[in-house]
C-alpha positions as CSV (number, residue, x, y, z in Angstrom):
1,M,42.7,-19.8,3.8
2,K,40.0,-21.4,5.9
3,K,41.1,-24.6,7.7
4,I,39.3,-27.8,6.8
5,V,38.2,-29.5,10.0
6,M,37.6,-33.3,9.8
7,I,35.9,-35.2,12.6
8,C,36.0,-38.9,12.3
9,L,33.6,-41.0,14.5
10,S,33.3,-44.7,14.8
11,I,30.8,-46.3,12.5
12,T,28.9,-49.5,13.0
13,I,28.8,-50.5,9.3
14,L,32.2,-50.2,7.6
15,T,30.7,-49.5,4.2
16,T,28.7,-46.5,5.5
17,L,30.4,-43.1,4.8
18,F,28.5,-39.9,5.5
19,I,30.1,-36.7,4.5
20,I,28.8,-33.2,5.2
21,N,30.4,-30.3,3.4
22,I,29.7,-26.8,4.9
23,R,29.8,-24.1,2.3
24,E,29.1,-20.4,2.1
25,K,26.5,-19.6,-0.5
26,N,28.0,-18.7,-3.9
27,N,31.4,-19.8,-2.6
28,P,32.7,-22.9,-4.2
29,K,35.2,-23.5,-1.4
30,I,34.4,-26.0,1.3
31,L,34.6,-24.4,4.7
32,Y,34.4,-27.4,6.9
33,T,34.0,-31.2,6.4
34,F,32.5,-33.7,8.8
35,Y,32.5,-37.4,8.7
36,E,29.8,-38.8,11.0
37,D,27.3,-41.7,11.3
38,N,25.3,-40.1,14.1
39,Q,22.0,-38.3,13.8
40,K,23.3,-34.9,14.7
41,V,26.3,-32.8,13.7
42,N,27.6,-30.5,16.4
43,E,28.6,-26.9,16.1
44,I,30.1,-26.3,12.7
45,L,29.8,-22.6,11.8
46,S,30.4,-19.3,13.5
47,D,27.7,-16.8,14.5
48,G,26.4,-14.4,11.9
49,Y,25.4,-17.1,9.3
50,V,22.0,-18.6,8.6
51,F,21.1,-21.8,6.9
52,D,20.1,-21.3,3.2
53,R,19.6,-24.8,1.8
54,S,21.0,-28.3,1.6
55,D,21.4,-31.0,-1.1
56,C,22.0,-34.7,-0.4
57,N,22.2,-37.9,-2.4
58,N,20.6,-41.2,-1.5
59,G,17.3,-39.6,-0.5
60,V,18.7,-38.1,2.7
61,K,17.5,-34.6,3.9
62,L,18.9,-32.3,6.5
63,K,17.0,-30.0,8.9
64,W,19.1,-27.2,10.3
65,H,18.6,-26.1,14.0
66,E,19.9,-22.5,14.3
67,G,19.9,-22.2,18.1
68,L,21.6,-25.6,18.6
69,K,23.9,-25.1,15.6
70,Q,23.1,-28.6,14.6
71,A,22.0,-30.5,11.5
72,E,19.4,-33.3,12.0
73,I,19.5,-36.1,9.5
74,I,16.1,-37.2,8.1
75,G,16.2,-40.6,6.4
76,S,18.6,-43.5,6.5
77,I,22.3,-43.1,5.8
78,T,23.5,-45.6,3.2
79,S,26.8,-46.2,1.6
80,K,28.6,-43.0,0.5
81,T,26.0,-40.5,1.5
82,K,27.1,-36.9,0.9
83,C,25.4,-33.6,1.7
84,N,26.2,-30.0,1.1
85,L,25.0,-27.4,3.5
86,Y,24.9,-23.8,2.3
87,F,25.0,-20.8,4.6
88,I,24.5,-17.1,4.1
89,K,25.0,-14.2,6.5
90,N,21.9,-13.4,8.6
91,P,22.2,-9.6,8.4
92,S,19.2,-8.7,10.5
93,K,20.1,-11.0,13.4
94,Q,23.7,-9.8,13.3
95,Y,22.5,-6.2,13.2
96,F,20.3,-6.4,16.3
97,E,22.9,-8.5,18.2
98,N,25.4,-5.7,17.7
99,L,22.7,-3.1,18.6
100,Q,22.0,-4.9,21.8
101,K,25.5,-4.0,23.1
102,D,24.7,-0.3,22.7
103,R,21.1,-0.5,23.9
104,P,21.0,-3.2,26.6
105,T,18.0,-1.5,28.3
106,E,15.9,-1.8,25.1
107,L,17.1,-5.2,23.8
108,A,17.5,-8.3,26.0
109,Y,17.8,-12.0,25.6
110,D,14.8,-13.8,27.1
111,G,16.6,-16.7,28.7
112,T,14.2,-19.3,27.2
113,K,15.5,-22.5,25.6
114,D,15.5,-20.5,22.3
115,N,17.1,-17.4,23.9
116,N,15.3,-15.0,21.7
117,L,16.5,-11.4,21.5
118,R,13.5,-9.1,22.4
119,F,12.7,-5.4,22.5
120,I,11.8,-4.5,26.1
121,G,10.7,-1.5,28.1
122,S,7.8,1.0,28.0
123,D,8.7,2.5,24.6
124,P,11.9,1.1,23.0
125,Y,13.1,2.2,19.6
126,N,11.6,-0.8,17.8
127,Y,9.6,0.9,15.1
128,V,10.1,-0.3,11.5
129,E,8.9,0.7,8.1
130,F,7.0,-2.1,6.5
131,N,4.1,-2.2,4.0
132,N,4.4,1.6,3.6
133,E,3.5,2.0,7.3
134,T,5.0,1.7,10.7
135,W,5.0,-1.7,12.5
136,R,7.0,-2.7,15.6
137,I,9.6,-5.4,16.1
138,I,8.9,-8.0,18.8
139,G,12.4,-9.4,18.4
140,V,14.8,-11.8,16.8
141,M,13.2,-15.2,17.3
142,N,15.4,-18.3,17.1
143,N,14.6,-21.9,16.0
144,I,11.7,-20.9,13.7
145,E,11.0,-23.6,11.2
146,D,10.0,-22.5,7.7
147,S,7.9,-24.3,5.1
148,E,11.0,-26.0,3.7
149,G,11.9,-27.5,7.1
150,N,14.8,-25.1,7.6
151,V,15.1,-23.9,11.2
152,G,16.6,-20.4,11.7
153,S,16.3,-16.9,13.2
154,H,13.6,-14.5,12.0
155,L,12.6,-11.0,12.8
156,K,9.1,-11.0,14.3
157,I,7.0,-7.9,13.7
158,I,3.5,-6.7,14.7
159,K,1.1,-4.3,13.2
160,A,-1.3,-2.0,15.2
161,S,-4.9,-3.2,15.6
162,I,-6.9,-3.6,12.4
163,G,-10.1,-3.5,14.3
164,Q,-12.3,-5.8,16.5
165,I,-13.0,-9.1,14.9
166,G,-14.4,-12.4,16.3
167,W,-11.8,-15.2,16.4
168,D,-14.3,-17.8,15.1
169,S,-18.0,-18.6,15.0
170,S,-20.0,-21.7,14.2
171,Q,-23.4,-23.0,13.4
172,G,-25.8,-23.8,16.2
173,T,-25.2,-27.5,15.8
174,V,-21.4,-27.0,16.5
175,N,-20.4,-26.0,20.0
176,D,-23.7,-24.2,20.4
177,Y,-22.9,-21.2,18.0
178,N,-19.7,-20.4,20.0
179,G,-17.0,-21.3,17.5
180,V,-14.1,-23.7,17.6
181,N,-10.8,-22.9,19.3
182,E,-8.6,-24.5,16.6
183,W,-6.4,-21.8,14.9
184,S,-5.9,-23.6,11.6
185,T,-9.6,-23.6,10.8
186,S,-10.5,-20.3,12.5
187,A,-12.3,-17.5,10.7
188,V,-9.6,-14.9,11.7
189,A,-6.8,-17.1,10.4
190,K,-8.6,-17.4,7.1
191,V,-9.1,-13.7,6.5
192,L,-5.5,-12.8,7.7
193,N,-3.9,-15.3,5.4
194,E,-6.3,-14.9,2.4
195,N,-7.6,-11.3,2.4
196,F,-5.0,-9.4,4.5
197,Y,-2.0,-11.3,3.2
198,K,-3.1,-11.1,-0.4
199,K,-4.6,-7.6,-0.2
200,E,-7.9,-8.9,-1.6
201,A,-11.4,-7.9,-0.8
202,G,-13.8,-10.4,0.7
203,G,-13.7,-12.8,3.6
204,T,-16.2,-13.2,6.4
205,C,-15.8,-11.5,9.8
206,Y,-17.9,-12.4,12.9
207,N,-19.1,-10.6,16.0
208,G,-21.6,-12.6,17.9
209,N,-22.5,-16.2,18.8
210,N,-24.4,-16.9,15.6
211,Y,-22.8,-18.2,12.4
212,T,-24.8,-15.7,10.4
213,S,-23.9,-12.7,12.6
214,G,-21.3,-11.0,10.6
215,I,-19.7,-7.6,10.6
216,N,-18.0,-5.6,7.9
217,C,-14.4,-6.8,7.5
218,P,-11.6,-4.2,7.3
219,N,-10.8,-2.8,3.9
220,W,-8.3,-5.4,3.0
221,E,-7.4,-3.6,-0.3
222,S,-6.3,-0.6,1.8
223,I,-4.5,-2.2,4.8
224,G,-3.4,-5.6,3.3
225,L,0.2,-6.5,2.4
226,N,1.5,-5.1,-0.9
227,D,3.8,-7.0,-3.2
228,E,7.0,-5.7,-1.7
229,A,5.9,-6.6,1.9
230,R,4.7,-10.1,0.9
231,A,8.1,-10.8,-0.7
232,M,9.7,-10.2,2.8
233,V,7.4,-12.5,4.7
234,S,8.3,-16.1,5.5
235,K,5.9,-19.0,5.6
236,V,6.7,-20.6,8.9
237,K,5.4,-23.1,11.5
238,W,3.6,-21.4,14.3
239,N,3.1,-23.0,17.7
240,T,-0.5,-23.5,18.8
241,G,0.0,-25.5,22.0
242,T,-1.4,-24.4,25.3
243,V,-1.5,-25.0,29.0
244,P,-3.0,-28.1,30.6
245,V,-6.8,-28.2,31.0
246,N,-6.5,-27.6,34.8
247,Y,-4.8,-24.2,34.4
248,T,-7.7,-22.5,36.2
249,E,-6.7,-24.5,39.3
250,N,-3.1,-23.6,38.9
251,R,-3.2,-19.9,38.0
252,D,-0.3,-19.3,40.3
253,L,1.9,-21.3,37.8
254,I,1.2,-19.3,34.7
255,S,4.3,-17.2,34.6
256,P,5.6,-15.9,31.3
257,R,8.3,-18.5,31.3
258,Y,5.8,-21.3,31.9
259,M,3.5,-19.9,29.3
260,Y,6.3,-19.8,26.7
261,E,6.9,-23.5,27.3
262,M,3.3,-24.4,27.1
263,E,2.7,-22.6,23.9
264,R,5.3,-25.0,22.4
265,S,3.8,-28.1,24.1
266,E,1.5,-30.9,22.8
267,N,-1.4,-29.7,24.9
268,T,-4.4,-28.8,22.7
269,G,-7.4,-26.5,23.1
270,K,-10.0,-29.3,23.2
271,E,-9.8,-31.3,26.4
272,C,-13.5,-31.6,27.2
273,S,-14.7,-35.2,26.9
274,N,-18.5,-34.6,27.1
275,L,-20.0,-34.4,23.7
276,D,-22.8,-32.1,24.6
277,K,-23.7,-28.9,22.7
278,K,-20.7,-27.0,24.0
279,C,-18.1,-29.6,23.1
280,N,-19.4,-31.4,20.0
281,D,-17.2,-30.2,17.2
282,L,-15.3,-32.9,15.2
283,I,-12.3,-30.7,14.2
284,E,-8.9,-32.2,14.8
285,R,-6.8,-30.2,17.1
286,K,-3.2,-29.4,16.2
287,T,-0.2,-27.9,18.1
288,N,1.4,-26.2,15.1
289,W,0.3,-24.6,11.9
290,L,2.1,-23.5,8.7
291,G,1.2,-20.0,7.4
292,Y,2.2,-16.4,6.7
293,V,0.2,-14.3,9.2
294,G,-0.6,-15.1,12.8
295,L,-1.2,-13.3,16.1
296,S,1.1,-12.8,19.1
297,Y,1.3,-15.2,22.0
298,P,0.5,-14.4,25.6
299,S,4.2,-14.8,26.4
300,D,5.1,-12.0,23.9
301,Y,3.3,-9.4,25.9
302,S,4.9,-10.2,29.2
303,Y,8.4,-10.8,27.7
304,A,8.3,-7.2,26.4
305,T,8.7,-5.8,30.0
306,N,12.0,-4.6,31.4
307,G,10.5,-4.6,34.9
308,G,12.1,-1.3,35.7
309,S,15.4,-3.1,36.5
310,E,17.0,-6.3,35.6
311,E,16.3,-7.8,39.0
312,Q,12.6,-6.8,38.8
313,R,12.4,-8.1,35.2
314,Q,13.3,-11.5,36.4
315,T,10.7,-11.3,39.1
316,C,8.1,-10.4,36.5
317,L,9.1,-13.3,34.3
318,T,8.6,-15.8,37.1
319,T,5.4,-14.3,38.5
320,S,2.0,-15.5,37.4
321,I,0.6,-13.2,34.7
322,N,-2.7,-13.3,36.5
323,Y,-1.1,-11.3,39.3
324,W,0.2,-8.5,37.1
325,S,-3.0,-6.4,37.6
326,S,-2.1,-5.7,41.2
327,E,0.7,-3.6,42.7
328,P,3.6,-3.7,42.6
329,N,3.4,-5.9,39.5
330,K,1.2,-3.5,37.6
331,T,3.7,-0.7,37.8
332,N,6.8,-2.8,37.4
333,C,5.7,-5.4,34.9
334,V,2.7,-4.0,32.9
335,L,3.7,-0.3,32.7
336,N,7.2,-1.3,31.6
337,S,6.0,-3.5,28.7
338,W,5.7,-1.6,25.4
339,L,3.2,-4.1,24.0
340,Y,0.7,-3.5,26.7
341,G,1.0,0.3,26.5
342,W,1.1,0.4,22.7
343,I,-2.0,-1.6,21.9
344,N,-4.2,-1.0,24.9
345,I,-5.1,2.6,24.6
346,E,-8.7,1.6,24.9
347,S,-9.9,-0.9,27.5
348,V,-10.5,-3.7,24.9
349,N,-9.1,-7.2,25.1
350,L,-6.9,-8.4,22.3
351,W,-6.7,-11.8,20.7
352,T,-3.8,-14.2,20.9
353,M,-3.5,-17.4,18.8
354,T,-3.3,-19.6,21.8
355,P,-6.4,-21.8,22.7
356,A,-7.6,-21.9,26.3
357,P,-8.7,-25.5,27.2
358,H,-11.7,-26.1,29.5
359,S,-13.2,-29.3,30.8
360,V,-16.7,-28.3,29.6
361,N,-16.3,-26.4,26.3
362,A,-14.1,-26.3,23.2
363,Y,-14.5,-22.7,22.2
364,S,-12.2,-20.6,24.4
365,V,-9.1,-18.7,23.4
366,F,-6.6,-16.7,25.5
367,S,-6.8,-12.9,25.2
368,M,-4.8,-10.2,27.0
369,R,-6.4,-7.5,29.0
370,Y,-5.1,-3.9,29.2
371,N,-4.3,-4.5,32.9
372,G,-1.8,-7.2,32.1
373,I,-3.7,-10.4,33.0
374,I,-4.5,-13.3,30.7
375,I,-8.1,-14.4,30.4
376,S,-10.0,-16.9,28.3
377,D,-12.6,-15.4,25.9
378,V,-15.3,-17.1,23.8
379,T,-14.1,-17.2,20.2
380,Y,-17.1,-15.3,18.8
381,K,-16.3,-12.2,20.8
382,A,-14.9,-9.2,18.8
383,N,-11.5,-8.4,20.3
384,K,-8.7,-6.4,18.8
385,V,-6.7,-8.2,16.1
386,L,-3.0,-7.3,15.6
387,P,-1.4,-9.2,12.6
388,V,2.1,-10.7,13.2
389,V,4.6,-11.9,10.6
390,Y,8.1,-13.4,10.5
391,L,10.5,-11.8,8.0
392,N,12.9,-13.7,5.7
393,T,16.3,-14.4,7.1
394,N,18.1,-12.5,4.3
395,I,16.4,-9.1,5.2
396,K,18.9,-6.3,5.9
397,I,18.5,-3.2,8.1
398,E,19.6,0.0,6.4
399,E,22.5,1.6,8.2
400,D,21.7,4.8,10.1
401,N,23.9,6.1,12.9
402,S,21.3,8.5,14.3
403,E,20.7,8.1,18.0
404,N,17.0,7.9,17.5
405,Y,17.1,5.2,14.7
406,G,14.3,2.9,15.3
407,S,12.1,5.5,16.9
408,K,8.6,6.4,15.8
409,D,10.0,9.5,14.0
410,N,12.9,7.5,12.4
411,P,11.9,3.9,12.1
412,F,14.2,1.1,11.0
413,R,14.3,0.6,7.2
414,L,14.3,-2.9,5.6
415,I,16.2,-4.0,2.6
416,N,15.2,-7.2,0.8
């Protein structure tokens, strides 16, 4: 029998009683009970579970923070407020946490505030069958907020390049034909979440600094997500923050760890104040976006390295990405990152979804070069596009005790 734990805290209004019941999904028994008048409820459930849903009376809502193991109260607590939180096992997170113990050189925690579990090394076994093809797993990402406001852990996977497409373009009266570096309105975000996600023909793809300069889009009906794959994809909040506008003067600072923090910051891609032809768009800049399909971040590429050793890995993560093109960083950091090696067979830059702010223009976005450095590219340029999605938290990994499970020849298999 599970023990009911009660925590009673002082309350400022004697008539206020807030009760949280923690339940396992489809299990009528209460696992834990908390009485509290504070805005957060501390650790209440063991690892291996993921938040499923909540129901409260009196108009109160709860947002669950997986990494913190906390529930945040949204709304005012009134007399006799009661909430039920339901949890289910997070099978994929639990699977890879167990696998990490057997493959520590291929799976490692990144040490960020979210402490994500990532695949690292030059060619780890992180291949996965998805959409009747082979994708690769970036890692188990924590504290991802979905469209319902739930915060949990999701598998993040990436597809090989679908071709070279411009990030955005614009008419001559807007940023001088060069496009706008706001992801939520970008041309590439539109085709990925409409045509690619829905497996529907159409869309407009650009290649050139002219709004009418289009190229043939990929065959979405051939490469788009099928019904089974779509059912596995979560609609989540993506971070679209960036570094401060003076990053070009502080290139020494842009380490993977710094970049990870800035991607989650309130810095936007439009910092220019002059309203000349390079900076005259009127589009509101945002630092997050809700959607199904995005791109990887600059930090994803560098966090995929194992450095050749744990000590060197830590050196790579604290060294500016802009110095990764020179030795010994090129050998230690770049050549030991599977994301660089896997996608950069040709010497073509690849888009990220992170804007690059400038003091004189509003149309630059970060891209990654094959040699490991991060640069800012004009949005109309046709760089490689690699779709990225987050999978649902209830996704399971089919059991397979083969030593090469997860390899290209024997990829992980998903169960919805």
